[in-house]
MIDOBA-249701 format. One record per atom (N, C-alpha, C, CB): x negated, y, z negated. Coordinates in steps of 0.05 Angstrom, whole numbers, padded with zeros to 5 digits, always signed. Glycine has a CB too. Layout:
residues N
XYZ...
end
This chain:
residues 342
+00394+00399+00265+00373+00379+00257+00386+00370+00234+00344+00390+00253+00393+00342+00232+00402+00329+00207+00382+00329+00183+00409+00300+00212+00392+00327+00160+00374+00326+00136+00391+00315+00114+00361+00355+00128+00376+00306+00095+00389+00300+00069+00408+00278+00073+00403+00325+00057+00433+00276+00060+00451+00252+00062+00462+00253+00091+00474+00252+00040+00463+00273+00103+00475+00270+00131+00457+00255+00147+00480+00297+00144+00427+00255+00145+00408+00242+00161+00412+00214+00153+00379+00253+00157+00417+00207+00127+00418+00177+00116+00442+00165+00130+00422+00176+00082+00463+00180+00126+00492+00168+00139+00488+00163+00168+00520+00190+00135+00474+00178+00180+00473+00178+00208+00454+00152+00219+00461+00207+00217+00438+00142+00198+00427+00118+00205+00440+00093+00200+00405+00117+00194+00465+00098+00185+00482+00071+00177+00489+00054+00199+00508+00077+00164+00499+00064+00219+00503+00044+00242+00480+00024+00249+00508+00060+00267+00458+00032+00245+00436+00014+00251+00427-00003+00227+00413+00029+00261+00439+00001+00204+00437-00022+00183+00454-00043+00186+00441-00013+00156+00450-00054+00207+00469-00079+00216+00454-00098+00231+00494-00069+00236+00449-00121+00221+00434-00141+00236+00449-00156+00259+00425-00161+00218+00432-00164+00277+00443-00183+00296+00433-00210+00288+00435-00177+00327+00453-00227+00271+00446-00249+00255+00432-00273+00277+00473-00260+00239+00439-00275+00299+00423-00294+00316+00392-00284+00321+00439-00297+00345+00389-00256+00323+00361-00247+00323+00342-00250+00301+00362-00222+00328+00360-00249+00274+00343-00249+00250+00334-00280+00249+00361-00238+00222+00352-00300+00255+00347-00326+00251+00324-00333+00274+00375-00343+00252+00323-00319+00299+00304-00326+00318+00278-00319+00307+00309-00314+00345+00277-00294+00297+00250-00282+00291+00242-00300+00262+00252-00244+00285+00258-00310+00243+00248-00324+00225+00242-00351+00230+00263-00323+00206+00256-00364+00247+00247-00394+00255+00221-00395+00270+00270-00408+00276+00223-00378+00292+00194-00374+00310+00172-00366+00294+00195-00352+00333+00171-00346+00277+00153-00342+00258+00142-00362+00242+00162-00327+00245+00160-00373+00226+00157-00394+00209+00146-00421+00225+00184-00399+00197+00151-00425+00247+00142-00450+00263+00114-00440+00272+00163-00459+00291+00107-00418+00281+00081-00408+00286+00064-00410+00264+00081-00381+00295+00070-00401+00239+00054-00404+00218+00048-00434+00212+00066-00390+00197+00066-00450+00212+00062-00478+00205+00045-00489+00227+00089-00493+00202+00047-00485+00254+00025-00494+00276+00001-00485+00269+00030-00483+00304-00005-00456+00264-00028-00447+00260-00041-00456+00236-00027-00422+00260-00027-00461+00212-00041-00474+00190-00046-00502+00196-00026-00473+00164-00029-00516+00211-00040-00543+00222-00065-00547+00232-00027-00552+00240-00067-00526+00253-00093-00527+00268-00118-00524+00252-00093-00505+00288-00116-00510+00230-00138-00509+00211-00149-00533+00196-00130-00491+00193-00133-00552+00201-00138-00581+00185-00145-00603+00208-00107-00593+00165-00131-00599+00235-00133-00620+00251-00149-00614+00275-00108-00630+00256-00160-00588+00286-00173-00583+00306-00199-00578+00303-00163-00566+00317-00217-00583+00324-00243-00576+00324-00251-00542+00313-00252-00582+00353-00275-00537+00303-00281-00516+00289-00275-00489+00301-00304-00519+00283-00281-00485+00326-00270-00460+00337-00242-00455+00335-00275-00458+00364-00227-00477+00340-00197-00474+00335-00190-00468+00305-00183-00499+00344-00205-00481+00289-00197-00479+00260-00204-00446+00252-00216-00504+00238-00223-00436+00261-00228-00408+00257-00204-00391+00268-00254-00401+00271-00198-00395+00295-00176-00378+00306-00151-00383+00292-00173-00383+00335-00145-00408+00284-00121-00417+00271-00122-00403+00243-00119-00450+00270-00141-00399+00230-00143-00388+00203-00136-00359+00204-00170-00392+00189-00152-00345+00222-00145-00317+00228-00115-00315+00233-00160-00308+00253-00104-00329+00252-00078-00325+00264-00058-00332+00238-00073-00344+00292-00065-00350+00222-00049-00358+00198-00046-00333+00180-00063-00383+00183-00068-00317+00177-00066-00297+00158-00050-00273+00169-00094-00289+00148-00050-00270+00197-00033-00251+00210-00005-00256+00212-00041-00246+00234-00001-00286+00213+00031-00295+00214+00041-00295+00185+00036-00327+00228+00022-00296+00163+00036-00292+00136+00044-00265+00131+00019-00301+00114+00029-00248+00142+00041-00215+00141+00065-00212+00153+00023-00192+00156+00067-00224+00179+00096-00221+00193+00116-00235+00175+00097-00234+00224+00111-00257+00166+00134-00273+00151+00137-00258+00127+00126-00305+00143+00120-00247+00113+00123-00230+00089+00142-00207+00093+00098-00218+00081+00140-00193+00120+00157-00171+00125+00188-00182+00127+00147-00156+00153+00189-00203+00141+00216-00218+00144+00228-00223+00116+00213-00247+00162+00213-00234+00095+00217-00239+00068+00225-00215+00054+00193-00251+00057+00210-00194+00061+00216-00168+00046+00241-00154+00056+00193-00147+00049+00249-00160+00083+00275-00150+00092+00299-00164+00079+00278-00153+00121+00291-00192+00075+00315-00205+00067+00319-00199+00037+00314-00236+00072+00299-00193+00021+00303-00186-00004+00319-00157-00008+00277-00186-00017+00316-00143+00015+00330-00115+00013+00356-00122+00024+00315-00090+00029+00367-00145+00029+00392-00152+00040+00395-00140+00069+00415-00143+00022+00378-00137+00083+00375-00123+00111+00380-00144+00133+00344-00111+00116+00371-00170+00125+00379-00193+00145+00384-00215+00127+00356-00201+00167+00402-00234+00141+00408-00262+00130+00418-00260+00103+00384-00281+00131+00432-00238+00094+00443-00238+00068+00465-00258+00064+00453-00212+00062+00468-00267+00043+00489-00290+00033+00487-00316+00049+00520-00280+00034+00460-00322+00062+00457-00347+00077+00442-00363+00053+00440-00343+00107+00453-00389+00049+00439-00405+00026+00413-00417+00040+00458-00429+00013+00415-00424+00064+00391-00436+00076+00371-00418+00076+00395-00446+00104+00375-00388+00085+00354-00368+00083+00345-00363+00054+00363-00342+00097+00363-00364+00034+00355-00359+00010+00334-00377-00001+00376-00359-00005+00343-00407+00008+00318-00431+00003+00294-00422+00012+00322-00459+00017+00295-00416+00041+00269-00414+00052+00254-00390+00041+00271-00411+00082+00268-00367+00037+00254-00341+00026+00244-00344-00004+00276-00315+00027+00259-00360-00022+00247-00366-00049+00225-00381-00041+00265-00382-00070+00219-00401-00027+00200-00419-00026+00175-00405-00015+00210-00441-00010+00181-00388+00005+00159-00372+00018+00148-00350-00005+00173-00355+00047+00167-00339-00023+00157-00321-00041+00137-00336-00064+00182-00308-00054+00144-00359-00071+00125-00372-00087+00098-00378-00072+00138-00398-00097+00100-00390-00046+00080-00394-00027+00060-00371-00029+00091-00396+00000+00069-00347-00023+00055-00323-00016+00049-00306-00042+00072-00308+00005+00054-00319-00067+00048-00306-00091+00061-00280-00098+00022-00302-00092+00087-00279-00085+00101-00254-00092+00128-00266-00098+00102-00230-00067+00133-00283-00120+00161-00293-00121+00182-00275-00125+00163-00311-00140+00206-00286-00118+00228-00262-00121+00233-00248-00146+00254-00273-00116+00227-00256-00168+00237-00244-00192+00221-00216-00194+00233-00264-00218+00192-00221-00192+00178-00198-00195+00175-00178-00170+00154-00207-00206+00176-00192-00142+00178-00176-00122+00203-00159-00118+00174-00190-00102+00224-00170-00125+00251-00154-00120+00252-00134-00141+00278-00172-00122+00244-00138-00165+00246-00115-00188+00229-00094-00183+00238-00126-00216+00202-00099-00175+00183-00079-00173+00186-00064-00145+00156-00092-00176+00194-00080-00126+00199-00066-00102+00222-00045-00101+00205-00086-00084+00245-00054-00113+00264-00038-00117+00260-00014-00132+00282-00050-00126+00248-00019-00154+00238+00009-00170+00221+00026-00153+00220+00003-00198+00203+00017-00135+00185+00032-00118+00201+00049-00102+00167+00014-00101+00225+00036-00088+00241+00051-00073+00253+00075-00087+00259+00035-00062+00264+00069-00109+00280+00084-00124+00265+00110-00138+00293+00066-00144+00239+00106-00138+00219+00127-00149+00198+00134-00134+00209+00120-00172+00196+00128-00107+00176+00133-00089+00165+00161-00093+00187+00128-00062+00135+00166-00100+00125+00189-00099+00132+00208-00122+00132+00200-00075+00149+00196-00148+00150+00211-00170+00124+00209-00185+00173+00202-00187+00113+00234-00194+00091+00236-00207+00090+00219-00235+00087+00264-00210+00110+00222-00249+00108+00214-00277+00128+00187-00283+00115+00242-00296+00131+00172-00260+00142+00144-00264+00124+00124-00267+00157+00136-00242+00129+00099-00280+00108+00078-00279+00100+00068-00255+00115+00057-00293+00078+00060-00254+00065+00053-00229+00073+00023-00227+00033+00059-00228+00098+00020-00220+00109-00008-00214+00114-00010-00184+00136-00015-00231+00100-00030-00173+00107-00032-00141+00089-00015-00126+00138-00023-00134+00073+00001-00134+00054+00020-00119+00030+00023-00134+00065+00048-00114+00009+00040-00120-00014+00042-00133-00012+00070-00153-00039+00043-00111-00026+00067-00177-00022+00090-00196-00033+00116-00182-00037+00084-00225-00020+00137-00191-00025+00166-00182-00027+00181-00208-00002+00178-00162-00047+00198-00210-00049+00218-00236-00051+00247-00222-00078+00211-00258-00049+00266-00236-00055+00294-00229-00081+00300-00233-00039+00312-00243-00095+00319-00223-00123+00328-00231-00125+00336-00258-00132+00352-00215-00107+00349-00266-00106+00357-00295-00106+00332-00316-00081+00374-00299-00090+00309-00308-00091+00285-00323-00115+00271-00321-00071+00270-00315-00122+00270-00296-00149+00256-00291-00171+00264-00308-00157+00260-00265-00172+00292-00312-00195+00304-00329-00191+00299-00360-00196+00335-00323-00167+00289-00368-00161+00285-00393-00166+00256-00400-00134+00294-00398-00172+00236-00382-00175+00213-00388-00200+00205-00400-00170+00201-00370-00206+00180-00412-00230+00178-00422-00249+00161-00398-00228+00164-00451-00274+00159-00405-00287+00150-00381-00279+00124-00373-00314+00149-00384-00271+00108-00392-00263+00078-00385-00235+00083-00374-00263+00056-00413-00217+00101-00378-00193+00102-00366-00196+00108-00334-00176+00124-00382-00216+00130-00333-00222+00140-00307-00237+00115-00288-00240+00167-00311-00248+00099-00297-00263+00080-00285-00246+00060-00275-00282+00069-00301-00225+00054-00293-00200+00031-00290-00184+00045-00269-00180+00024-00319-00177+00073-00269-00157+00081-00248-00172+00081-00223-00144+00109-00252-00201+00091-00218-00213+00091-00195-00220+00063-00186-00236+00107-00197-00223+00043-00199-00225+00016-00193-00202+00001-00179-00229+00003-00217-00174+00009-00191-00152+00002-00178-00148+00014-00152-00132+00006-00193-00156+00035-00145-00155+00052-00122-00181+00045-00100-00157+00085-00135-00198+00031-00108-00224+00028-00094-00217+00010-00070-00247+00015-00112-00231+00016-00046-00230-00002-00022-00232-00030-00024-00248+00005-00006-00252-00036-00043-00261-00063-00049-00240-00077-00065-00288-00064-00065-00225-00066-00082-00200-00075-00099-00177-00082-00079-00190-00049-00120-00177-00059-00063-00153-00067-00043-00158-00086-00023-00142-00043-00027-00182-00090-00015-00189-00113+00005-00186-00136-00008-00218-00113+00017-00192-00139-00031-00189-00165-00051-00159-00168-00060-00210-00162-00082-00143-00158-00045-00115-00159-00053-00103-00190-00059-00097-00144-00028-00117-00205-00050-00111-00237-00056-00115-00240-00084-00130-00259-00041-00136-00230-00100-00137-00233-00127-00125-00214-00144-00162-00235-00133-00130-00185-00140-00120-00166-00153-00090-00160-00157-00132-00149-00144-00084-00152-00127-00056-00149-00126-00034-00177-00131-00053-00136-00099-00040-00200-00119-00024-00218-00113-00027-00237-00138-00029-00228-00085-00047-00251-00141-00055-00274-00164-00054-00256-00191-00091-00290-00159-00069-00234-00193-00065-00223-00219-00046-00207-00225-00084-00212-00226-00038-00187-00207-00015-00166-00210+00013-00178-00204-00019-00142-00190+00019-00192-00186+00045-00201-00182+00052-00224-00196+00049-00205-00158+00030-00246-00204+00035-00272-00217+00030-00270-00245+00018-00294-00205+00006-00267-00250-00005-00267-00279+00007-00245-00297-00036-00265-00279+00006-00221-00289+00013-00197-00302+00046-00195-00310+00004-00172-00283+00059-00205-00288+00089-00208-00289+00100-00231-00313+00098-00219-00258+00081-00253-00307+00092-00271-00328+00082-00270-00351+00090-00295-00324+00059-00258-00358+00053-00255-00387+00069-00230-00400+00020-00250-00391+00078-00211-00383+00096-00190-00392+00125-00200-00400+00098-00170-00370+00132-00218-00388+00159-00232-00389+00164-00257-00379+00176-00218-00377+00154-00278-00396+00152-00304-00392+00180-00316-00383+00141-00318-00416+00202-00310-00392+00226-00320-00386+00235-00306-00363+00242-00319-00406+00231-00284-00356+00245-00269-00332+00228-00276-00311+00248-00236-00333+00199-00283-00314+00185-00290-00289+00173-00316-00293+00164-00269-00280+00187-00335-00296+00175-00363-00299+00168-00370-00272+00194-00386-00311+00179-00360-00251+00172-00369-00222+00143-00357-00214+00196-00358-00201+00135-00337-00229+00107-00327-00226+00086-00350-00234+00104-00301-00246+00092-00359-00257+00074-00382-00268+00079-00408-00249+00082-00390-00302+00099-00412-00238+00100-00434-00217+00086-00430-00192+00128-00440-00209+00087-00405-00184+00068-00396-00161+00043-00403-00165+00067-00368-00156+00030-00389-00187+00006-00392-00196-00005-00420-00199+00003-00379-00217+00012-00438-00214+00003-00463-00218+00001-00481-00193+00019-00475-00238+00022-00474-00176+00022-00491-00146+00001-00483-00130+00049-00485-00128-00005-00454-00131-00028-00445-00114-00056-00453-00126-00027-00413-00111-00060-00455-00149-00089-00463-00161-00091-00493-00159-00093-00453-00192-00069-00510-00169-00073-00539-00161-00075-00546-00132-00051-00553-00171-00060-00532-00116-00058-00540-00088-00089-00534-00076-00031-00520-00071-00100-00510-00083-00128-00506-00074-00147-00524-00086-00138-00479-00079-00145-00534-00107-00164-00555-00120-00159-00580-00107-00162-00560-00151-00137-00586-00098-00129-00612-00085-00138-00612-00057-00099-00617-00085-00135-00593-00041-00148-00587-00014-00176-00590-00019-00142-00558-00001-00188-00574-00033-00217-00575-00035-00231-00602-00043-00225-00555-00055-00218-00616-00059-00227-00642-00071-00221-00666-00051-00211-00647-00099-00196-00665-00038-00189-00686-00021-00196-00683+00010-00160-00688-00025-00197-00660+00017-00198-00650+00047-00229-00636+00051-00171-00625+00053-00241-00625+00030-00266-00612+00034-00264-00582+00032-00277-00618+00061-00289-00572+00031-00290-00543+00030-00281-00529+00056-00318-00534+00022-00290-00540+00078-00279-00528+00102-00250-00523+00103-00285-00543+00125-00236-00547+00096-00206-00543+00096-00194-00525+00078-00193-00565+00091-00208-00526+00053-00200-00502+00034-00207-00476+00048-00216-00503+00003-00227-00472+00060-00234-00449+00072-00215-00436+00093-00259-00453+00082-00209-00453+00110-00196-00448+00136-00167-00448+00132-00203-00469+00157-00157-00467+00113-00129-00471+00103-00119-00448+00086-00126-00496+00087-00132-00444+00066-00126-00426+00043-00141-00399+00041-00130-00441+00018-00167-00400+00036-00179-00376+00029-00175-00354+00050-00207-00381+00024-00185-00363+00075-00184-00336+00099-00158-00329+00103-00194-00344+00131-00138-00347+00105-00112-00336+00117-00098-00320+00090-00090-00363+00130-00105-00328+00063-00091-00308+00041-00110-00283+00038-00087-00324+00009-00138-00283+00043-00152-00264+00040-00144-00241+00062-00177-00275+00041-00139-00247+00086-00134-00233+00111-00103-00221+00103-00137-00254+00139-00083-00236+00096-00057-00230+00093-00056-00212+00070-00040-00254+00090-00066-00219+00048-00065-00202+00020-00078-00174+00026-00083-00218-00008-00100-00175+00039-00117-00153+00043-00103-00132+00062-00144-00162+00056-00091-00143+00084-00075-00126+00098-00050-00113+00086-00068-00140+00119-00036-00134+00067-00013-00124+00056-00020-00104+00035+00003-00145+00044-00041-00108+00020-00049-00086+00001-00059-00061+00012-00069-00095-00017-00072-00062+00036-00077-00036+00048-00051-00019+00055-00093-00040+00073-00030-00038+00067-00008-00024+00076+00007-00015+00051+00008-00041+00095+00006-00025+00029+00021-00014+00004+00008+00016+00001+00016-00035-00027-00022+00011+00001-00035+00036-00010-00032+00061+00010-00067+00030-00017-00040+00055+00036-00040+00078+00057-00012+00088+00065-00053+00068+00083+00011+00074+00059+00035+00081+00068+00045+00104+00049+00053+00056+00070+00031+00109+00026+00042+00127+00006+00018+00141-00004+00057+00113-00017-00005+00138+00006-00032+00154-00002-00044+00158+00025-00054+00136-00022-00040+00181+00037-00051+00188+00062-00051+00220+00061-00035+00176+00087-00070+00234+00079-00072+00261+00079-00043+00271+00088-00096+00269+00098-00035+00291+00074-00006+00304+00080+00014+00293+00061+00004+00298+00110+00010+00272+00045+00030+00262+00029+00038+00283+00007+00020+00236+00016+00065+00280+00000+00072+00304-00024+00084+00284-00048+00100+00330-00013+00075+00293-00072+00086+00282-00096+00101+00305-00106+00064+00271-00116+00124+00293-00123+00137+00313-00142+00142+00304-00169+00163+00322-00132+00147+00321-00190+00156+00313-00215+00187+00307-00214+00150+00336-00236+00197+00297-00233+00222+00283-00231+00243+00305-00229+00228+00264-00254+00240+00328-00233+00260+00349-00232+00262+00359-00202+00251+00373-00252+00239+00358-00185+00241+00366-00157+00239+00344-00142+00222+00384-00150+00245+00321-00149+00246+00298-00131+00273+00293-00117+00239+00274-00146+00277+00285-00093+00299+00275-00079+00291+00254-00060+00312+00296-00066+00313+00236-00057+00304+00213-00041+00298+00214-00017+00319+00197-00040+00315+00232-00002+00308+00238+00027+00280+00249+00034+00327+00257+00038+00273+00271+00016+00248+00279+00022+00223+00262+00013+00247+00303+00013+00228+00244-00006+00212+00226-00014+00202+00205+00011+00227+00213-00035+00226+00199+00025+00222+00181+00049+00208+00194+00068+00246+00170+00060+00214+00220+00077+00201+00231+00100+00172+00247+00092+00222+00252+00115+00168+00254+00070+00146+00267+00062+00125+00255+00050+00152+00285+00047+00133+00229+00036+00117+00214+00021+00113+00185+00034+00129+00213-00007+00122+00183+00052+00119+00156+00067+00110+00161+00095+00145+00140+00068+00090+00148+00104+00081+00153+00129+00089+00139+00153+00058+00150+00128+00084+00147+00177+00090+00132+00200+00061+00123+00209+00107+00149+00222+00054+00096+00210+00027+00086+00215+00031+00072+00244+00016+00064+00189+00017+00087+00263+00014+00081+00291+00000+00056+00290+00000+00102+00308+00011+00034+00311-00006+00012+00311-00004+00001+00342+00004-00010+00287-00025-00013+00347-00024-00029+00375-00001-00046+00375-00049-00047+00381+00011-00047+00396+00038-00066+00395+00036-00093+00387+00051-00068+00422+00012-00106+00386+00007-00133+00378+00005-00134+00350-00015-00144+00391-00006-00112+00338-00010-00107+00308+00016-00100+00296-00032-00083+00302+00030-00081+00310+00059-00079+00301+00079-00101+00301+00071-00060+00315+00073-00122+00319+00090-00147+00317+00081-00165+00293+00088-00163+00344+00055-00165+00289+00047-00180+00267+00059-00165+00241+00014-00182+00268+00058-00140+00236+00066-00126+00214+00095-00120+00214+00051-00102+00211+00107-00133+00230+00140-00130+00232+00148-00103+00233+00157-00143+00208+00135-00087+00245+00144-00054+00248+00143-00041+00223+00174-00050+00259+00129-00050+00201+00129-00038+00178+00112-00008+00177+00118-00060+00158+00100-00003+00199+00091+00025+00204+00111+00046+00207+00076+00026+00226+00136+00038+00211+00158+00055+00210+00166+00063+00182+00180+00042+00223+00149+00065+00162+00153+00062+00134+00171+00085+00124+00127+00061+00119+00168+00107+00138+00187+00129+00126+00217+00128+00136+00176+00157+00134+00221+00112+00156+00250+00104+00164+00260+00077+00145+00250+00095+00200+00242+00060+00141+00248+00038+00118+00255+00053+00092+00222+00018+00113+00237+00074+00085+00249+00083+00058+00273+00103+00059+00226+00098+00042+00281+00112+00079+00304+00127+00084+00330+00110+00081+00301+00138+00112+00324+00084+00095+00352+00066+00095+00335+00039+00096+00377+00071+00125+00335+00029+00073+00320-00001+00067+00342-00023+00083+00317-00008+00025+00366-00016+00090+00381-00037+00102+00377-00040+00130+00408-00033+00098+00361-00022+00143+00356-00027+00172+00339-00053+00177+00339-00002+00184+00347-00071+00192+00322-00094+00199+00298-00085+00211+00331-00116+00218+00280-00099+00202+00254-00090+00216+00254-00087+00250+00232-00112+00209+00266-00102+00260+00267-00103+00294+00285-00079+00302+00282-00134+00307+00295-00064+00286+00313-00035+00296+00298-00012+00283+00349-00033+00284+00277-00012+00272+00265+00009+00263+00255+00026+00289+00244+00001+00244+00242+00014+00310+00233+00031+00332+00258+00046+00344+00217+00014+00355+00281+00032+00345+00302+00040+00358+00316+00069+00345+00319+00017+00358+00314+00065+00318+00322+00085+00301+00303+00110+00305+00322+00074+00271+00279+00105+00305+00259+00129+00312+00263+00141+00336+00230+00120+00313+00270+00126+00355+00273+00140+00387+00300+00157+00384+00278+00112+00416+00321+00149+00366+00346+00158+00367+00348+00188+00354+00363+00137+00354+00329+00193+00335+00331+00215+00315+00303+00231+00321+00336+00204+00282+00304+00255+00330+00283+00273+00327+00272+00278+00307+00288+00293+00334+00289+00282+00282+00281+00286+00260+00263+00266+00244+00300+00291+00248+00264+00245+00256+00244+00222+00244+00219+00219+00263+00260+00190+00241+00218+00236+00282+00193+00238+00295+00175+00259+00290+00195+00237+00319+00183+00280+00270+00168+00298+00256+00155+00290+00231+00181+00319+00252+00138+00271+00231+00125+00258+00203+00100+00257+00206+00134+00230+00195+00085+00258+00185+00055+00256+00184+00049+00224+00192+00043+00265+00151+00027+00224+00210+00021+00200+00221-00006+00191+00214+00025+00202+00249-00009+00164+00207-00036+00155+00200-00039+00127+00221-00038+00147+00163-00060+00115+00219-00062+00091+00233-00084+00070+00219-00070+00098+00264-00089+00048+00232-00108+00030+00223-00134+00034+00233-00101+00005+00229-00140+00057+00249-00169+00064+00255-00187+00069+00231-00170+00089+00272-00211+00064+00235-00232+00067+00214-00231+00101+00203-00265+00059+00229-00229+00117+00215-00225+00146+00209-00202+00153+00191-00221+00159+00234-00180+00139+00197-00156+00142+00180-00158+00130+00152-00133+00128+00195-00169+00101+00159-00174+00086+00131-00191+00099+00114-00185+00058+00134-00214+00113+00125-00232+00125+00108-00219+00150+00093-00257+00131+00123-00203+00164+00112-00189+00187+00104-00169+00181+00081-00175+00199+00128-00154+00161+00080-00135+00150+00059-00149+00145+00033-00122+00125+00069-00175+00131+00036-00190+00118+00013-00202+00143-00003-00215+00096+00024-00207+00165+00010-00220+00186-00003-00201+00201-00023-00230+00205+00016-00176+00198-00017-00157+00211-00034-00156+00196-00063-00129+00211-00020-00158+00212-00086-00158+00200-00113-00137+00213-00130-00186+00204-00126-00132+00238-00131-00114+00250-00149-00094+00271-00136-00131+00264-00171-00072+00275-00144-00055+00295-00136-00061+00324-00151-00027+00286-00141-00065+00344-00138-00072+00370-00144-00044+00387-00142-00096+00380-00123-00031+00394-00167-00007+00408-00161-00011+00437-00153+00011+00406-00186-00036+00449-00160-00043+00476-00153-00045+00481-00124-00068+00483-00165-00055+00457-00111-00063+00458-00084-00042+00443-00066-00091+00447-00080-00020+00431-00081+00000+00414-00070-00009+00393-00049+00020+00432-00057-00032+00381-00055-00042+00358-00040-00061+00342-00056-00055+00368-00013-00065+00317-00042-00085+00295-00053-00112+00307-00051-00084+00267-00038-00132+00303-00071-00160+00312-00065-00177+00286-00076-00170+00344-00081-00202+00288-00066-00220+00267-00072-00240+00273-00095-00235+00259-00049-00259+00256-00099-00279+00259-00125-00297+00285-00119-00300+00230-00132-00303+00290-00095-00325+00314-00089-00310+00340-00098-00335+00316-00054-00282+00341-00086-00267+00364-00091-00261+00368-00122-00241+00361-00075-00257+00348-00137-00252+00344-00162-00276+00356-00177-00245+00316-00167-00301+00347-00171-00323+00356-00184-00331+00388-00179-00345+00337-00175-00322+00394-00155-00326+00424-00146-00307+00441-00160-00322+00428-00114-00283+00434-00166-00264+00451-00179-00273+00451-00209-00233+00441-00175-00284+00429-00222-00292+00429-00247-00316+00448-00253-00298+00404-00254-00335+00446-00230-00360+00462-00231-00351+00489-00231-00379+00457-00207-00334+00496-00215-00322+00526-00209-00311+00537-00238-00295+00525-00183-00294+00519-00249-00281+00529-00276-00300+00531-00296-00259+00511-00285-00322+00513-00300-00345+00520-00317-00356+00545-00313-00365+00501-00314-00363+00550-00288-00378+00576-00282-00361+00598-00291-00386+00580-00252-00333+00597-00283-00317+00621-00293-00316+00625-00321-00289+00619-00284-00316+00601-00334-00313+00606-00368-00340+00615-00375-00306+00578-00388-00360+00607-00367-00388+00618-00376-00388+00646-00370-00414+00604-00361-00383+00656-00346-00382+00682-00336-00363+00703-00359-00366+00680-00304-00340+00687-00365-00321+00703-00380-00333+00703-00414-00288+00688-00377-00344+00684-00419-00360+00683-00446-00384+00705-00447-00374+00652-00451-00398+00708-00425-00419+00727-00426-00412+00754-00426-00435+00722-00405-00388+00759-00412-00378+00788-00411-00362+00797-00440-00356+00791-00385-00353+00775-00456-00343+00782-00480-00364+00776-00503-00317+00767-00483-00387+00765-00496-00410+00760-00514-00421+00783-00518-00429+00742-00505
end
């Protein structure tokens, strides 16, 4: 069984795109997205609703293609692709300056306990959580709350990707301001000139669906039952990929819309593998089939959201009920010891 650098090197032959296939997937996805968006403005109400939902799902697929391009997995050094992807990044509220910086950091520090929460959801140990002030706990739990993740359009993309990146470094992230200004002014223009229905179906529903799915994927692919976190001294790249990144099983239709991003452990092992080759790699290596599995079923979603902090003593993530139980047990033990010595 291959492991470590040997396993990473064994996947290298798959880190090679078929340029024609990359262009085919980009062009067809982009055309389908434009047609779906057009249907929200031009067709009768039932088709507007269907086109709006379809637009949201196609934005997710297009985002995965954009994501692969930023990893240089597909269409690298293509000027035309660079222009398309730069424009798409602005459109989808994940401009290239902040997306590439934060996502590259995430890949280099995935599942490290004491790294900055850049490009991923924050994670603290149980002991650290107990030391936080009440306000800090509320802020931490709010960030990881299902409603916050579902509202990824506002919290992850508009505020996180655009507003916070621009205010932290205006010169470095001028495209974040551009994305915000264009999105807000565009939304106002659609609402004013075309009416509230056009704004609802052309902008609000597609972005709510796409950003909500995207935010949940960011969350669940590294916050799931069985995930492993390590401090910096015990961290290594390949183990972080295989033990701290999930394989999310999906229906073939949903796998298409999400661009095979469910094979997330393979993507973290070698980010240069194009999204359309990830199933091929999974099938070729038995080592990559022995991985923690999650899904988009309700029970798995609930199980992921129940996890709140990492407990080093138990070597697993735990939820609020278990935190309270451990705290109560410790208090009872302290009182018993005090009574004995008293």
